[in-house]
N, C-alpha and C positions, 0 to 999 in steps of 0.2 A: 427203718421208715416203713410205714404202713398206710394203706388206704383204709381209713376207719369207716367211712360211709359214703353213700352217693344217693342223691334224691333229685327228682325232677319236679317241674311245675309247668302247667300249660294254661293258656287262656281258656275261657268258658265257651268260646265259639268254635265248634268243630263241624266241618262240612265234608261230605263225601266228594270224591274226585269228580263225579258227574255234576254235582251242584256247583262246584268251583268252575268247571268248564263252561256251564251255562252262563255263570256270572261274567266270566272273562270274555265270552262271545258278545255279551251285551256291552261290556266295558270297552272293547275295541270296535264293535259294530262292523260297518262295512270297510273299515280300514284294512282288515285282513281279506286279501283277494280270494283266498281259498280257505274257508272255515275247516275243511277236512284235514288241513295240515295241522292245525292246532289240536284237533280231536285225536289225530294219529300220534302226535308227540305226547299228549297226556296219557294215552293208552300204554305207551312204551316206557314210562318212568316207573312203573311197578309200585305206584302209591295208591292206596285205597281211599285215604282222606287225610285232611290236615287241620290243625288248629290255627286260627287267625287271631291277631291282636284285637281286631275290631269286628263288628258285624259286617258281612260282606257288602251290604248296601252302602255302608259308610265310605268305602273306598271310591265309589263313584263321585262323592262330593268333594273329595280332597283336590286342591289345586296347586298347593305349594309344598316345597321340601320342608319349610319351617313348620307347617302344620303337621306333616307326617312325623317330623322329629319330636314335636311336643308330645304326640301320642306315644312315641317310642320311650321317652323319659318316664311318662306316667305308668305305662304297662311294664316297663323294665323294673321299676321300683316294686310294683305289685308281685310280679312273678319272681323277682330276685329274693324278696323277703320270704315268700312261700318255699322256695328251694332251699335257701339257707336254714330256715327254721327246721325243715325236714331233715336236712343232713346233720344239723346239731343234735336234734332229738334222737336220731338213729345212733349217733355216736355216744349219746349220754353226756353231752357237753352243753355249756352255756356260752353265749356270745363273748362273755368276758374272758373265756379261756383262749380265745384266738390271738395268735401272735402276728399273723400276716394275712393279707387279703389280696388274692390275685383275681382281678375281674377282667373277663375277656368278652369282647363284642365287636362286630364289624358292620352292624346294621343301623347304627345311630351314633350321635355324639352328645356329650354333655361335659361341661366344666363348671363346677366340680363334677368329677366322673361318678358313675352310679355307685361305686363302692363307698364314696364319701357320703352320698345321700343315704345309703342304707346303714352306715355307721350311726348317723343321726336318728334315722327312722326306727332302728332296732336297738339302740343304746349299746352298741358294741364298745369294746375296750378303747379308751382314748389314746393308748400307746401302740395301737396296731399299725403295722407297716403295710402301706398301700402300694400295690403294683398294678395299675390299670394297663391293659394290653389292647391295642387297636392295630389292625392291619394284617394280622396273621390268618384271618378267615377260618376256613374249615380245620386247619391244623391247630388252632389256638387252644382247644380244650386239652389235647394231648401235651402241647407245649407248656401250658400253665401247670399241669401236673408235674412235668419235669422240673420246672422252675421252683415249684413249691417243695419238691423233693430236695432240691439244692438247699433251699432255706432250712428245712428241718434237719438236714445233715449237719449244717453249721450250728443249729440250735436244737439239739436232740430232745430237750425237755419241753419243746413248744409244738403247737399244732397250727397248721396253715389251712386257710379256706380258699378253694377255687370256685369261682362262680362264672358261668357263661350264660348270657341272655342274648338270644338272636330272634329278632322280629323281622324276618326276611320279607314278609308281605308288605311292610311299610316302605320298601325300596322299589316296589314295582313302578316301572316307567310307562306312562300311557303313550307317549310318542315313539317309543322304541319298539319297532316291529322286527328287530333282528332275530335270527334263529336262536341266539343265546338267551334273549329275553323271553321268547316263547317257550323254550325248554324250561327255564328257571321258574316261569309262572306255574308250571305243573309239577315242579320237583321240590321246591323249598317251602318249608313251614315255619311256625313260630313256636318257641318254647324256651325253657331255661333248665339248668341243671347245676347242682352244687356238690362238691366233693371235699371231704375232710382228709387231709394228709397229716399224719402224726409222726413225731420224732421217736427214735428208738427208746427213749427213757419215759415215754408217756403211759406205757402199759396198756395200750389199746390194741384190739385185735383187728384182723383184716389182712388182705393179701400184702405181702412184703414187696416193696420196690427194690429190686436188685441192682438195676443199672438203667441209664437212659442214654439216648443218642439223638443228636440233631444232624440232619443232612440237608445241605443247600445245593441246588442245581443251578450253576451259573448261566446267566443270559437266558433265563426262561421267565422273566417278569411279565411278559405279554401273555402268558398262558391263562392267568386267572386273576381276578381282582375287580377294581372299580375304575371307571372313568367318572371322575367327580366334576360336576358342573353346577350351574345355578339351579338346575332341576333336580339335583340329588345324586344318587348313586346309580350309575348305569353299569350293568354287569358285563364283565369280560370273561368269557368261558370258551377256551380253545377246544376243538375237537381232537387235538393231538395229545391231550392228557392221558387217555388210556395207553397210548403208545409209549409215553414216558414211563408210565408205571411198568409196563412190560419190560422195557429196556433196563430199568435201574432198580426196582424195588427188591428183587431177589438178591442180587449180589451185595446191595447195601445192607440188607438185613443179615445176610450170611456173614459179612465182615464183622458186624456188631456182635453176633452170637459167637463167632469163632474166637474172638478175644476173650471169651469166657469159657472156651472149651465146649461149646454147644453147637448144635445144628438145628435146622427147622423140624427135623424129626422128633426132637425132644420137647417141642412146644405142644402142650395138650389143650390149650385154650386160647382163643383168638378174640380180642375186643378191638374191632376195627371200625373206623368212621364209615357211615352208611354211603356216602358219596352219591351214587346213582347206579343203575343197572350196568352201565358200560364200565364204570370204575370198579364195581364189585366183581364183575366178570374178569376184567383185566387183572385184578389183584389175585383172584383164585387161579387164574392161568399162570401168572408169574410165580406164585408160591407153591403151585401144585396142590391146591386145597380143593379137592373134588368130592369130598365125602361129607358134606353138610357143615364143615367147620365154620362157615360164615352165616349160618342160618339165623343167629340172633341179629346180625346186622341187617340181613334181608327182612326179618320180621319188623325191626324198628323202622326201616324205610317204608314198608307198606303201611304202618300204623300212623306215622307222623310226618313222612317225607324227610328230606334232608334239612337238618336244623343247624347247618354250618358248624361252628365250633362246639355246640352243645351236643351234636349227634353222638360223638364217641363216648361222652359222659352218660348219655341215656343208655347206650349199649352196655356200658359198665354197670349201671344201676340194675339193669335186667339180669345180668350175669350174677351180680352179688346177691340179689334178693330171690331170684327164681331158678338159677342154673349154676349154682356155685360148684366149681370143680372139687374133686377129691383133694384133701390136704396134701401139700407137697407137689401138686401139679404146677409146672412152669406155664406161664401165659405171656402173651404179648399184647400190649395196648399200642395202637398206632393210628396215625392220621397223616394226610398230606394237604397242602394248601398253598396260597399265594406266596410267591418268592422265586420259583416254585421250591418247595421243600417238604421234608418228611420228619416225623418225630416218632421215635420208638421208646417204649417203656417196658422193660423186662420185669415180669411179676412172678412171685411164688405164692400160690394159693394155700 
């Protein structure tokens, strides 16, 4: 099993963090008692700028969840097609070559799901197996790679497509002045990424998937996710997540590696979800990564913000295209998200 390619796609609207801060201050007006709080939060998320699904002025005009979701469907189809086309081209494949389609998003809903709409839009194989994924949030990109690996393990002559589209800006709640929403308004961005997973008999090159592991943390469902109401998605984001990372990540990863006779010292490349500064710092502390091992994740965070499930796929793309390790290097792709849960993918470059 190999990761044959990875490709991202972004909306045309890109704004610096300062421009977005000014727009949000206008968006909330005098509802925020102390504007310096919002400025301080935006300064601390380590983001230089973000892509938005719509021009920033248009968010002021939206009044309903239905309107936001209609934009989500339209833009998700546009970005999804670009990302899929890029991943197919990089792998030297046609859409008719695809055996399965794993689609992940947590920022909008559609039935038929976006994968079905793209099958029609792109003329993909009529016999493709569809697996839409909703609710996994930030972990979904890594989880979808794991599930796609399971598929091509069973069908080694086939290739599977993973697509994540997250348009986080379309979930912004005007009435929600909670700390979680103020932080997320400065942290999350919009984008898409697609990955091609090839079975062992396909003859495609790319990092090998050696093993995968899912870890669920019982009774942590209140740490991250959505409160869904008639107004849409209201973010749930606990300040306890970094502590959970510090307490659990190292020994769960060590158990996974030990089953294969490996240790963290043997991992030469790290493809980790961007999360945010506190998550990346907690991850580095937990895993003893203090020598720039997470620089690609930090770079992607600065450039585009947290893209939820697409983030780890964008980090993967950056490594594959611009920072590919020496052949034979062991790597780890990982993310955490609502549940609360973690996903590990062991790679050999």
